[in-house]
KOLTI-963375 format. One record per residue (C-alpha): residue in one letter; chain; y negated, x negated, z negated. Coordinates in Angstrom, 2 decimals. Layout:
<nodes>
<node A, A, <Y, X, Z>>
...
</nodes>
This chain:
<nodes>
<node M, A, <60.27, -87.98, -23.08>>
<node R, A, <58.33, -86.66, -26.22>>
<node I, A, <55.39, -85.98, -23.74>>
<node R, A, <57.77, -83.87, -21.81>>
<node L, A, <58.53, -82.09, -24.65>>
<node V, A, <54.92, -81.13, -25.65>>
<node R, A, <54.55, -79.87, -22.04>>
<node G, A, <52.66, -76.55, -22.29>>
<node L, A, <52.89, -76.03, -26.11>>
<node A, A, <51.23, -73.40, -27.39>>
<node L, A, <50.11, -74.16, -31.29>>
<node V, A, <49.80, -71.30, -33.71>>
<node L, A, <46.35, -71.44, -35.13>>
<node A, A, <47.00, -69.82, -38.57>>
<node A, A, <46.21, -71.09, -42.49>>
<node A, A, <46.12, -71.29, -46.08>>
<node L, A, <42.78, -72.30, -46.41>>
<node P, A, <39.83, -71.19, -48.50>>
<node P, A, <37.49, -69.41, -46.35>>
<node P, A, <33.88, -71.02, -45.37>>
<node A, A, <30.90, -69.61, -47.05>>
<node Q, A, <29.47, -67.13, -44.78>>
<node A, A, <31.25, -63.86, -44.36>>
<node A, A, <32.41, -62.88, -40.79>>
<node E, A, <32.48, -59.53, -38.87>>
<node P, A, <36.42, -58.70, -38.76>>
<node H, A, <37.89, -58.49, -35.24>>
<node V, A, <35.06, -60.72, -33.82>>
<node L, A, <35.31, -63.99, -32.59>>
<node R, A, <32.53, -66.51, -32.61>>
<node F, A, <33.23, -70.01, -30.99>>
<node T, A, <31.95, -72.53, -28.74>>
<node E, A, <32.86, -75.59, -26.40>>
<node T, A, <29.67, -77.14, -26.66>>
<node L, A, <29.35, -76.50, -22.92>>
<node A, A, <26.22, -75.14, -20.80>>
<node V, A, <26.98, -72.07, -18.98>>
<node T, A, <25.05, -71.09, -15.84>>
<node T, A, <27.47, -68.67, -14.03>>
<node L, A, <30.40, -66.81, -14.89>>
<node N, A, <32.09, -66.46, -11.53>>
<node P, A, <34.70, -69.06, -11.71>>
<node F, A, <34.82, -69.89, -7.96>>
<node Y, A, <31.33, -71.60, -8.56>>
<node T, A, <31.96, -73.37, -11.79>>
<node T, A, <32.56, -77.12, -12.44>>
<node S, A, <32.69, -76.73, -16.40>>
<node G, A, <36.24, -76.01, -18.04>>
<node V, A, <34.51, -73.38, -20.65>>
<node I, A, <34.10, -71.11, -17.24>>
<node V, A, <37.78, -71.17, -16.29>>
<node D, A, <38.38, -70.67, -20.37>>
<node L, A, <36.17, -67.50, -20.27>>
<node S, A, <37.96, -66.52, -17.19>>
<node T, A, <41.07, -66.50, -18.83>>
<node L, A, <39.76, -63.71, -21.17>>
<node T, A, <38.09, -61.61, -18.33>>
<node M, A, <39.05, -62.11, -14.75>>
<node A, A, <41.62, -60.86, -12.24>>
<node Y, A, <44.79, -62.94, -11.56>>
<node F, A, <48.14, -62.70, -9.86>>
<node V, A, <49.44, -64.84, -12.67>>
<node R, A, <49.10, -65.94, -16.16>>
<node F, A, <51.14, -68.82, -18.14>>
<node D, A, <53.31, -68.52, -20.81>>
<node A, A, <53.53, -70.61, -24.05>>
<node Q, A, <56.05, -72.86, -22.08>>
<node A, A, <53.84, -73.22, -18.80>>
<node H, A, <55.70, -70.79, -16.93>>
<node M, A, <53.94, -69.08, -14.44>>
<node V, A, <54.32, -64.92, -15.43>>
<node P, A, <53.27, -62.19, -12.84>>
<node E, A, <49.86, -60.10, -13.81>>
<node L, A, <48.39, -58.20, -10.80>>
<node I, A, <51.76, -58.64, -8.78>>
<node G, A, <55.29, -57.17, -9.45>>
<node A, A, <56.80, -60.79, -8.75>>
<node I, A, <56.19, -64.50, -7.91>>
<node P, A, <56.91, -64.68, -4.22>>
<node S, A, <59.70, -67.26, -3.31>>
<node Q, A, <62.12, -67.75, -0.51>>
<node Q, A, <65.02, -66.72, -2.66>>
<node N, A, <63.37, -63.25, -3.52>>
<node G, A, <62.03, -62.84, 0.50>>
<node G, A, <58.53, -63.27, -0.79>>
<node V, A, <57.89, -66.51, 1.10>>
<node S, A, <59.24, -66.92, 4.60>>
<node R, A, <61.97, -69.59, 5.48>>
<node D, A, <59.64, -71.80, 7.20>>
<node G, A, <57.01, -71.54, 4.19>>
<node R, A, <54.10, -70.08, 6.27>>
<node T, A, <54.13, -66.59, 5.08>>
<node I, A, <53.72, -65.37, 1.56>>
<node V, A, <53.86, -61.28, 0.80>>
<node Y, A, <52.51, -60.20, -2.41>>
<node H, A, <53.26, -56.69, -4.00>>
<node L, A, <50.49, -55.70, -6.05>>
<node R, A, <51.01, -53.78, -9.51>>
<node R, A, <50.13, -50.27, -9.25>>
<node G, A, <48.06, -48.25, -11.86>>
<node V, A, <45.66, -51.05, -12.50>>
<node K, A, <42.29, -50.60, -13.14>>
<node W, A, <39.20, -52.89, -13.18>>
<node S, A, <37.17, -53.29, -16.76>>
<node D, A, <34.57, -50.46, -15.31>>
<node G, A, <37.36, -47.92, -14.56>>
<node A, A, <37.56, -48.32, -10.71>>
<node A, A, <41.23, -48.65, -9.49>>
<node F, A, <42.22, -51.97, -8.16>>
<node D, A, <44.45, -52.35, -4.93>>
<node A, A, <44.68, -54.74, -1.83>>
<node D, A, <41.41, -53.79, -0.58>>
<node D, A, <39.81, -56.16, -3.42>>
<node V, A, <42.30, -58.90, -2.72>>
<node A, A, <41.38, -58.56, 1.18>>
<node Y, A, <37.85, -58.55, 0.05>>
<node T, A, <38.01, -61.86, -2.02>>
<node L, A, <40.06, -63.72, 1.18>>
<node R, A, <36.68, -62.70, 3.33>>
<node F, A, <34.69, -64.19, 0.38>>
<node I, A, <36.66, -67.43, 0.29>>
<node A, A, <36.57, -67.80, 4.24>>
<node D, A, <32.63, -67.27, 4.58>>
<node K, A, <31.88, -70.90, 4.36>>
<node T, A, <28.15, -69.83, 3.73>>
<node N, A, <29.49, -69.50, 0.00>>
<node T, A, <29.07, -72.58, -1.87>>
<node I, A, <32.17, -72.52, -3.92>>
<node T, A, <33.24, -75.16, -5.72>>
<node S, A, <36.67, -75.97, -4.05>>
<node R, A, <38.12, -74.64, -0.70>>
<node E, A, <41.28, -77.29, -0.48>>
<node A, A, <43.85, -74.81, -1.27>>
<node W, A, <42.38, -72.02, 0.71>>
<node D, A, <42.07, -74.04, 3.73>>
<node H, A, <45.63, -73.44, 4.05>>
<node V, A, <45.41, -69.60, 4.62>>
<node R, A, <45.18, -68.72, 8.69>>
<node S, A, <44.81, -65.15, 8.32>>
<node F, A, <45.91, -62.28, 6.35>>
<node D, A, <47.43, -58.51, 6.78>>
<node E, A, <47.00, -55.64, 4.45>>
<node P, A, <49.78, -53.42, 5.37>>
<node D, A, <49.13, -51.13, 2.92>>
<node K, A, <47.04, -50.73, -0.27>>
<node Y, A, <49.73, -52.59, -2.58>>
<node T, A, <50.56, -55.43, -0.10>>
<node I, A, <48.78, -58.64, 0.95>>
<node V, A, <50.50, -60.82, 3.39>>
<node L, A, <48.83, -64.44, 3.69>>
<node H, A, <49.69, -66.42, 6.98>>
<node L, A, <49.22, -70.31, 6.30>>
<node D, A, <48.85, -72.82, 8.81>>
<node E, A, <51.42, -75.12, 6.98>>
<node P, A, <53.84, -74.88, 4.00>>
<node F, A, <51.80, -74.80, 0.55>>
<node A, A, <54.23, -75.31, -1.88>>
<node P, A, <51.92, -74.95, -4.77>>
<node F, A, <50.54, -71.46, -3.81>>
<node A, A, <51.53, -69.73, -6.95>>
<node E, A, <49.36, -71.96, -8.99>>
<node R, A, <46.39, -72.43, -6.86>>
<node F, A, <46.25, -68.80, -5.68>>
<node F, A, <44.59, -66.49, -7.91>>
<node S, A, <46.39, -67.72, -11.08>>
<node S, A, <44.26, -68.10, -14.62>>
<node F, A, <44.56, -72.07, -14.35>>
<node S, A, <42.73, -72.00, -10.81>>
<node Q, A, <38.91, -71.80, -9.77>>
<node S, A, <39.52, -68.46, -8.48>>
<node C, A, <40.35, -64.82, -9.47>>
<node V, A, <40.01, -61.48, -7.51>>
<node L, A, <36.74, -59.99, -6.94>>
<node P, A, <35.98, -55.96, -7.15>>
<node K, A, <35.19, -54.76, -3.49>>
<node H, A, <33.74, -51.38, -4.68>>
<node L, A, <30.99, -53.17, -6.53>>
<node L, A, <30.06, -55.94, -4.02>>
<node G, A, <29.96, -53.94, -0.69>>
<node S, A, <30.16, -55.37, 2.76>>
<node S, A, <28.54, -58.68, 2.26>>
<node T, A, <30.68, -61.71, 1.32>>
<node N, A, <27.94, -64.15, 0.44>>
<node L, A, <27.64, -64.26, -3.21>>
<node N, A, <26.08, -67.39, -3.97>>
<node Q, A, <22.70, -65.39, -5.56>>
<node S, A, <24.76, -62.38, -6.27>>
<node P, A, <23.67, -60.63, -9.58>>
<node Y, A, <27.59, -60.52, -10.11>>
<node N, A, <27.94, -64.11, -10.67>>
<node A, A, <25.50, -63.51, -14.15>>
<node L, A, <28.21, -60.98, -15.49>>
<node P, A, <31.33, -60.26, -13.55>>
<node V, A, <33.57, -57.40, -13.65>>
<node G, A, <37.60, -58.18, -13.94>>
<node I, A, <40.71, -56.82, -15.28>>
<node G, A, <41.36, -59.04, -18.08>>
<node P, A, <41.95, -58.09, -21.72>>
<node F, A, <38.11, -58.18, -22.34>>
<node R, A, <35.01, -57.74, -20.40>>
<node Y, A, <31.77, -59.18, -20.25>>
<node T, A, <28.66, -57.09, -21.97>>
<node A, A, <26.09, -59.68, -22.11>>
<node F, A, <24.98, -63.31, -20.93>>
<node R, A, <21.84, -64.46, -22.42>>
<node R, A, <21.06, -67.75, -20.89>>
<node G, A, <20.92, -70.34, -23.30>>
<node D, A, <22.10, -68.52, -26.27>>
<node A, A, <25.41, -66.54, -25.74>>
<node V, A, <28.00, -64.63, -23.64>>
<node E, A, <29.46, -61.71, -24.98>>
<node M, A, <32.39, -59.92, -24.37>>
<node E, A, <34.53, -56.52, -25.77>>
<node A, A, <37.91, -55.65, -25.55>>
<node N, A, <38.56, -53.85, -22.26>>
<node P, A, <39.61, -50.28, -22.42>>
<node Y, A, <41.33, -50.18, -19.35>>
<node Y, A, <43.43, -53.27, -19.64>>
<node F, A, <47.02, -52.44, -18.85>>
<node G, A, <48.55, -54.90, -20.76>>
<node P, A, <48.91, -55.34, -24.56>>
<node P, A, <45.60, -54.44, -26.26>>
<node P, A, <43.82, -57.32, -27.87>>
<node K, A, <43.39, -57.00, -31.94>>
<node L, A, <39.72, -58.68, -31.53>>
<node Q, A, <37.27, -56.04, -30.52>>
<node K, A, <34.63, -58.48, -29.45>>
<node I, A, <34.34, -62.35, -28.68>>
<node V, A, <31.07, -64.27, -28.93>>
<node Y, A, <30.80, -67.73, -26.66>>
<node K, A, <27.89, -69.30, -28.32>>
<node I, A, <26.01, -71.89, -25.96>>
<node I, A, <25.54, -74.85, -28.30>>
<node E, A, <25.36, -78.28, -26.53>>
<node D, A, <24.76, -80.57, -29.31>>
<node E, A, <27.57, -81.50, -31.81>>
<node N, A, <25.92, -81.70, -34.72>>
<node T, A, <24.68, -78.05, -34.17>>
<node A, A, <28.37, -77.00, -34.03>>
<node L, A, <29.50, -78.85, -36.37>>
<node T, A, <26.74, -77.07, -39.13>>
<node Q, A, <27.59, -73.59, -37.63>>
<node L, A, <31.64, -74.44, -38.15>>
<node Q, A, <30.67, -75.10, -41.79>>
<node T, A, <28.44, -72.35, -42.52>>
<node G, A, <30.96, -69.85, -40.96>>
<node E, A, <28.31, -69.31, -37.94>>
<node L, A, <31.33, -70.00, -35.85>>
<node D, A, <35.00, -69.29, -36.08>>
<node L, A, <36.28, -71.75, -33.68>>
<node W, A, <35.25, -74.98, -32.30>>
<node A, A, <37.52, -75.68, -29.15>>
<node T, A, <37.95, -78.63, -27.62>>
<node F, A, <35.21, -80.54, -29.55>>
<node G, A, <34.90, -84.24, -29.28>>
<node A, A, <37.38, -86.89, -30.62>>
<node T, A, <34.76, -89.02, -32.60>>
<node L, A, <34.92, -86.04, -34.92>>
<node Y, A, <38.27, -85.62, -35.57>>
<node D, A, <38.96, -86.84, -38.92>>
<node R, A, <35.61, -85.62, -40.23>>
<node V, A, <36.17, -81.66, -38.96>>
<node R, A, <39.82, -82.22, -40.50>>
<node A, A, <38.46, -83.00, -43.78>>
<node L, A, <36.01, -79.72, -44.17>>
<node P, A, <37.26, -77.20, -46.57>>
<node G, A, <38.13, -74.14, -45.17>>
<node I, A, <38.54, -75.23, -41.69>>
<node G, A, <42.38, -76.08, -39.89>>
<node V, A, <42.44, -78.32, -36.62>>
<node T, A, <44.89, -78.16, -34.13>>
<node L, A, <45.92, -80.33, -31.21>>
<node V, A, <46.49, -78.94, -27.51>>
<node P, A, <47.86, -81.04, -24.71>>
<node E, A, <45.66, -80.54, -21.89>>
<node T, A, <45.70, -81.85, -18.47>>
<node F, A, <42.23, -83.57, -18.38>>
<node M, A, <42.33, -87.08, -17.54>>
<node S, A, <39.50, -88.70, -19.32>>
<node G, A, <38.04, -92.11, -17.55>>
<node I, A, <35.20, -93.86, -15.67>>
<node F, A, <34.81, -92.72, -12.25>>
<node F, A, <33.19, -95.04, -9.48>>
<node E, A, <30.92, -93.56, -6.19>>
<node T, A, <33.19, -95.45, -3.83>>
<node E, A, <30.80, -95.58, -1.29>>
<node H, A, <27.90, -97.20, -3.03>>
<node P, A, <27.71, -100.66, -1.95>>
<node A, A, <28.38, -102.56, -4.83>>
<node L, A, <31.54, -100.51, -5.25>>
<node R, A, <33.21, -100.28, -1.87>>
<node E, A, <35.50, -103.21, -2.30>>
<node P, A, <38.63, -102.16, -4.38>>
<node V, A, <38.50, -105.80, -5.74>>
<node V, A, <35.59, -105.10, -7.46>>
<node R, A, <37.01, -102.27, -9.36>>
<node R, A, <40.15, -103.90, -10.30>>
<node A, A, <37.99, -106.22, -11.54>>
<node L, A, <36.04, -104.09, -13.61>>
<node R, A, <39.16, -102.65, -15.00>>
<node L, A, <40.58, -105.83, -15.90>>
<node A, A, <37.14, -106.60, -18.27>>
<node I, A, <37.44, -103.71, -20.51>>
<node D, A, <39.73, -103.01, -23.16>>
<node R, A, <41.22, -99.69, -22.92>>
<node D, A, <43.73, -99.86, -25.98>>
<node L, A, <40.35, -100.37, -27.99>>
<node F, A, <38.68, -97.70, -26.66>>
<node F, A, <41.29, -95.25, -27.12>>
<node E, A, <41.72, -96.25, -30.52>>
<node K, A, <37.93, -96.44, -31.79>>
<node V, A, <36.27, -94.05, -29.25>>
<node F, A, <38.92, -91.28, -28.64>>
<node H, A, <40.50, -91.93, -31.79>>
<node R, A, <44.11, -91.60, -30.25>>
<node V, A, <43.61, -87.50, -29.61>>
<node G, A, <45.54, -87.71, -26.50>>
<node V, A, <47.95, -89.97, -24.46>>
<node R, A, <47.09, -93.26, -23.29>>
<node S, A, <48.12, -93.18, -19.43>>
<node E, A, <47.34, -94.96, -16.36>>
<node S, A, <47.93, -92.27, -13.61>>
<node V, A, <45.50, -89.52, -12.01>>
<node V, A, <48.05, -87.05, -12.85>>
<node A, A, <48.23, -85.49, -16.26>>
<node P, A, <51.94, -86.14, -18.36>>
<node S, A, <51.87, -82.47, -18.78>>
<node S, A, <51.94, -82.04, -14.67>>
<node L, A, <55.03, -81.92, -12.73>>
<node D, A, <56.09, -85.14, -10.81>>
<node Y, A, <53.90, -87.18, -13.36>>
<node L, A, <54.63, -91.07, -12.87>>
<node A, A, <54.46, -93.33, -15.87>>
<node L, A, <52.61, -96.18, -13.98>>
<node P, A, <52.35, -99.92, -15.85>>
<node R, A, <49.69, -100.50, -18.06>>
<node A, A, <46.78, -102.82, -16.44>>
<node R, A, <45.95, -105.63, -18.61>>
<node Y, A, <42.78, -106.30, -20.57>>
<node D, A, <41.85, -109.87, -19.42>>
<node P, A, <38.29, -110.37, -18.74>>
<node A, A, <39.18, -114.25, -17.35>>
<node A, A, <41.12, -112.83, -14.47>>
<node A, A, <38.17, -110.16, -13.66>>
<node N, A, <35.76, -113.28, -13.01>>
<node K, A, <38.41, -114.86, -10.92>>
<node L, A, <38.76, -112.04, -8.95>>
<node L, A, <34.88, -111.68, -8.71>>
<node D, A, <34.66, -115.50, -7.98>>
<node A, A, <37.01, -115.32, -5.34>>
<node A, A, <35.65, -112.31, -3.40>>
<node G, A, <32.03, -114.15, -2.98>>
<node W, A, <30.26, -112.39, -6.10>>
<node A, A, <28.44, -115.17, -7.42>>
<node R, A, <26.29, -115.03, -10.35>>
<node G, A, <22.39, -115.73, -10.19>>
<node A, A, <20.21, -117.00, -12.26>>
<node D, A, <19.89, -113.79, -14.37>>
<node G, A, <23.70, -113.82, -15.10>>
<node V, A, <24.09, -110.97, -12.64>>
<node R, A, <26.74, -110.85, -9.69>>
<node A, A, <25.44, -110.62, -5.94>>
<node K, A, <26.96, -110.65, -2.63>>
<node G, A, <25.37, -110.25, 0.75>>
<node G, A, <21.98, -109.04, -1.11>>
<node V, A, <23.69, -106.64, -2.97>>
<node R, A, <23.69, -107.27, -6.58>>
<node L, A, <26.10, -105.96, -9.18>>
<node A, A, <23.87, -103.67, -11.17>>
<node L, A, <25.50, -100.38, -11.82>>
<node Q, A, <23.77, -97.12, -12.98>>
<node L, A, <26.26, -95.38, -15.55>>
<node V, A, <25.61, -91.56, -16.26>>
<node L, A, <26.87, -89.52, -18.92>>
<node P, A, <26.09, -85.83, -20.57>>
<node T, A, <23.91, -85.59, -23.39>>
<node G, A, <25.33, -84.45, -26.98>>
<node Y, A, <28.55, -86.03, -26.38>>
<node A, A, <29.20, -88.90, -28.60>>
<node P, A, <32.27, -90.15, -27.38>>
<node S, A, <30.68, -90.88, -24.07>>
<node A, A, <27.55, -92.40, -25.50>>
<node Q, A, <29.64, -94.91, -27.50>>
<node L, A, <31.96, -95.84, -24.55>>
<node A, A, <28.85, -96.23, -22.13>>
<node E, A, <27.74, -98.96, -25.18>>
<node L, A, <30.76, -100.72, -25.02>>
<node L, A, <31.11, -100.77, -21.39>>
<node R, A, <27.75, -102.21, -20.95>>
<node V, A, <28.88, -105.14, -23.47>>
<node E, A, <31.88, -105.98, -21.79>>
<node W, A, <30.96, -105.47, -18.24>>
<node Q, A, <28.02, -107.82, -18.87>>
<node Q, A, <30.42, -110.66, -19.76>>
<node I, A, <31.65, -110.76, -16.28>>
<node G, A, <28.17, -110.42, -14.38>>
<node V, A, <27.89, -106.57, -14.29>>
<node E, A, <24.39, -105.25, -15.38>>
<node I, A, <24.32, -101.64, -16.42>>
<node E, A, <21.52, -99.18, -16.71>>
<node T, A, <22.79, -95.94, -18.49>>
<node K, A, <21.25, -92.45, -18.06>>
<node E, A, <21.86, -89.23, -19.78>>
<node Y, A, <21.54, -85.40, -18.47>>
<node T, A, <22.25, -82.10, -19.94>>
<node T, A, <25.48, -80.99, -19.09>>
<node G, A, <24.19, -78.18, -16.81>>
<node L, A, <22.71, -80.68, -14.42>>
<node Y, A, <25.01, -83.52, -14.83>>
<node F, A, <28.16, -80.88, -14.21>>
<node G, A, <25.63, -78.60, -11.76>>
<node L, A, <26.93, -77.89, -8.12>>
<node V, A, <25.38, -79.71, -4.98>>
<node S, A, <22.79, -76.40, -4.47>>
<node E, A, <21.66, -77.29, -8.38>>
<node G, A, <21.49, -80.83, -7.72>>
<node G, A, <24.00, -81.56, -9.90>>
<node I, A, <24.20, -85.41, -10.72>>
<node L, A, <28.10, -85.73, -10.19>>
<node R, A, <28.43, -83.34, -7.12>>
<node T, A, <25.25, -85.08, -5.52>>
<node G, A, <26.65, -88.74, -5.86>>
<node K, A, <23.57, -89.77, -7.97>>
<node F, A, <25.82, -92.45, -10.04>>
<node D, A, <27.43, -95.54, -9.98>>
<node V, A, <29.69, -95.10, -12.63>>
<node A, A, <30.11, -91.78, -14.75>>
<node L, A, <32.22, -90.79, -17.88>>
<node L, A, <34.04, -87.23, -17.47>>
<node S, A, <37.54, -85.83, -17.34>>
<node L, A, <38.97, -84.34, -14.46>>
<node A, A, <41.75, -81.93, -14.37>>
<node S, A, <45.13, -82.53, -13.04>>
<node A, A, <47.00, -79.18, -12.39>>
<node V, A, <50.87, -77.57, -13.00>>
<node F, A, <51.90, -79.71, -10.19>>
<node A, A, <50.93, -83.32, -9.42>>
<node D, A, <48.22, -82.09, -7.05>>
<node V, A, <45.17, -84.01, -7.01>>
<node F, A, <44.31, -83.64, -3.08>>
<node A, A, <40.71, -81.87, -4.21>>
<node G, A, <40.33, -84.58, -6.17>>
<node Y, A, <41.09, -87.57, -4.33>>
<node G, A, <41.41, -86.30, -0.51>>
<node C, A, <38.87, -87.59, 2.19>>
<node A, A, <37.58, -83.95, 3.48>>
<node Y, A, <37.20, -82.74, -0.22>>
<node T, A, <33.81, -84.72, -1.33>>
<node P, A, <31.40, -82.00, -2.72>>
<node P, A, <30.67, -79.14, -1.84>>
<node N, A, <33.96, -78.97, -0.19>>
<node G, A, <36.05, -80.22, -3.28>>
<node N, A, <35.83, -82.32, -6.42>>
<node N, A, <36.11, -85.65, -4.75>>
<node L, A, <33.55, -86.95, -6.79>>
<node T, A, <34.23, -90.37, -6.26>>
<node H, A, <34.23, -89.91, -2.30>>
<node Y, A, <37.51, -92.02, -2.40>>
<node C, A, <39.35, -91.87, 1.19>>
<node N, A, <42.75, -93.45, 1.87>>
<node R, A, <44.41, -91.94, 5.03>>
<node A, A, <47.89, -92.97, 3.79>>
<node V, A, <47.26, -91.30, 0.51>>
<node D, A, <46.08, -88.04, 2.35>>
<node A, A, <49.12, -88.09, 4.40>>
<node D, A, <51.38, -88.24, 1.42>>
<node M, A, <49.40, -85.76, -0.96>>
<node S, A, <49.23, -83.52, 2.22>>
<node G, A, <53.10, -83.97, 2.42>>
<node Y, A, <53.55, -83.28, -1.21>>
<node Q, A, <51.80, -79.95, -0.60>>
<node E, A, <53.85, -78.97, 2.42>>
<node T, A, <57.55, -79.48, 1.08>>
<node Y, A, <59.39, -76.97, -1.13>>
<node D, A, <61.70, -79.60, -1.83>>
<node A, A, <61.52, -81.13, -5.31>>
<node G, A, <63.05, -84.30, -4.63>>
<node K, A, <60.84, -84.99, -1.79>>
<node R, A, <58.10, -83.66, -3.81>>
<node A, A, <58.55, -86.48, -6.48>>
<node A, A, <59.19, -89.54, -4.01>>
<node L, A, <55.78, -88.59, -2.50>>
<node A, A, <53.72, -88.05, -5.65>>
<node K, A, <55.24, -91.28, -6.89>>
<node R, A, <54.00, -92.90, -3.57>>
<node F, A, <50.18, -91.69, -4.00>>
<node Q, A, <50.10, -92.25, -7.65>>
<node R, A, <50.75, -95.97, -6.88>>
<node Q, A, <48.53, -96.35, -4.31>>
<node I, A, <45.60, -94.66, -6.02>>
<node D, A, <46.21, -96.66, -8.70>>
<node E, A, <46.06, -99.75, -6.87>>
<node D, A, <42.70, -98.62, -4.78>>
<node V, A, <40.74, -97.85, -8.46>>
<node P, A, <38.59, -94.94, -7.53>>
<node V, A, <38.77, -94.11, -11.23>>
<node I, A, <39.79, -96.23, -14.65>>
<node V, A, <41.77, -93.69, -16.49>>
<node I, A, <41.71, -94.11, -20.19>>
<node Y, A, <43.88, -91.31, -21.41>>
<node A, A, <45.26, -87.81, -21.08>>
<node R, A, <43.25, -85.82, -23.23>>
<node S, A, <44.49, -83.25, -25.81>>
<node F, A, <41.71, -81.26, -27.22>>
<node P, A, <41.23, -80.33, -30.99>>
<node F, A, <40.66, -76.74, -31.96>>
<node A, A, <38.92, -76.37, -35.31>>
<node Y, A, <39.21, -73.05, -36.74>>
<node S, A, <37.99, -70.99, -39.72>>
<node S, A, <40.97, -69.78, -42.05>>
<node R, A, <39.78, -66.17, -41.07>>
<node V, A, <41.48, -66.77, -37.52>>
<node T, A, <44.71, -65.49, -37.01>>
<node N, A, <47.81, -66.34, -34.97>>
<node L, A, <45.30, -67.75, -31.94>>
<node R, A, <47.77, -69.67, -29.31>>
<node P, A, <45.82, -71.93, -27.23>>
<node Q, A, <47.45, -73.26, -24.30>>
<node T, A, <47.74, -76.19, -21.96>>
<node F, A, <47.60, -73.94, -18.95>>
<node G, A, <46.08, -70.61, -19.22>>
<node T, A, <43.76, -71.65, -22.47>>
<node F, A, <43.47, -68.08, -23.77>>
<node D, A, <46.52, -66.52, -21.64>>
<node A, A, <48.16, -65.18, -25.14>>
<node I, A, <45.01, -63.96, -26.94>>
<node A, A, <46.38, -60.29, -27.47>>
<node G, A, <47.87, -61.23, -31.16>>
<node A, A, <44.81, -63.26, -32.20>>
<node D, A, <42.39, -61.76, -34.74>>
<node V, A, <39.52, -62.28, -37.37>>
<node R, A, <40.34, -61.13, -40.72>>
</nodes>
């Protein structure tokens, strides 16, 4: 129950703290998330920081308030069957667009922009991160300049969240800048997009910074901040130093291993924001050593996740088993899988995985020797990798660890990204859930990269049927029952060993006032924030 109470919580960063040594520019926020930036177009990203930057700059139908309620932005109202915006059969959605809105370059916004964006999404030559939600759109109409009608192949209950929301990897694109071509894979637009948000991009200096200024054409409440600088820092020690010297005003989503240390810094405050990222150990289930669920179950039994949560992640979050976040609708609190190395050994013995002379198990010529990958510069992952190596060695598993830069680790298939090209056996990362318990894009058979975020290549047709049914019904009771069933089955199949649902620490200078980061739409409540 307490978990439910913090769902969507927005926490105010205000402070009565002595300021760090270096003076700041008033009304300029300098922050980092210690993640690389390779594109600013959210359609092409695999990185949470781009979604966060996009909440400041891009064009959305809906945003989120502090209670995790969806709020119309570029539309007059969220379509529903009650207001006539969704047909009785759930297959037609009518959006009425807000009038008088301008892009951040001053051009008028209308339905032509939405129509262009839908054609861009439908162009399969674009290597966008996920198509799963958009696969439901069969066609669309533009009856006038302020109306868009979507025709779906089947009902799609999470449409309001998944189609052009600030929590999605999508946004409306400006037709007047992009012309007739719908292939944007190599477009200069991706490096400096034009949007409709409270801020607009002014510079992207690769490896250095992304800069934004207040958008003079924004139709909503004008922000108090005049400028925002995202500093591209991938090393936690560098970020920590800059927070102490005053070169950073905000360090968002920093690693849990530094939580106590950062909280003790003079002039720095820290708050926690519940998130939908499920942190865990992900398996490439098509690789020979990991194809059998029994192997993955044994690997789960052989690790002490309560110890990991305590010592590596410093309890900055909520222990959980499900791939769905506790902050999401229809989350199921699954029973905790126990820590039992003896049972793990028995499972592997019974399944025919015998120890060799070197102590490593093998079966049918396949050794249980796994390559574990992680991003550089993130201390919790490095610490967890070493603990896993030691614990899995006890049950006859050999681990080789490889580190990659965050840009390469999270990169697209076209960029040779390690996760998305399946160049791993075991990977350490966090994968986002959503407002709904809709994890089809992360665990559906058809949504392996580049068509989705199913990095594990997990495929269970019964789970697919339940996840599809969950999306198709508008009946809340039926959705809840389907969500329970597919969460239980995914847990049984173990494509991922979930450790915990993350809460993200935000560290801030006393100069930062009234900043309200949120679970959904991280910076949707930016209007009142300032730097003194």
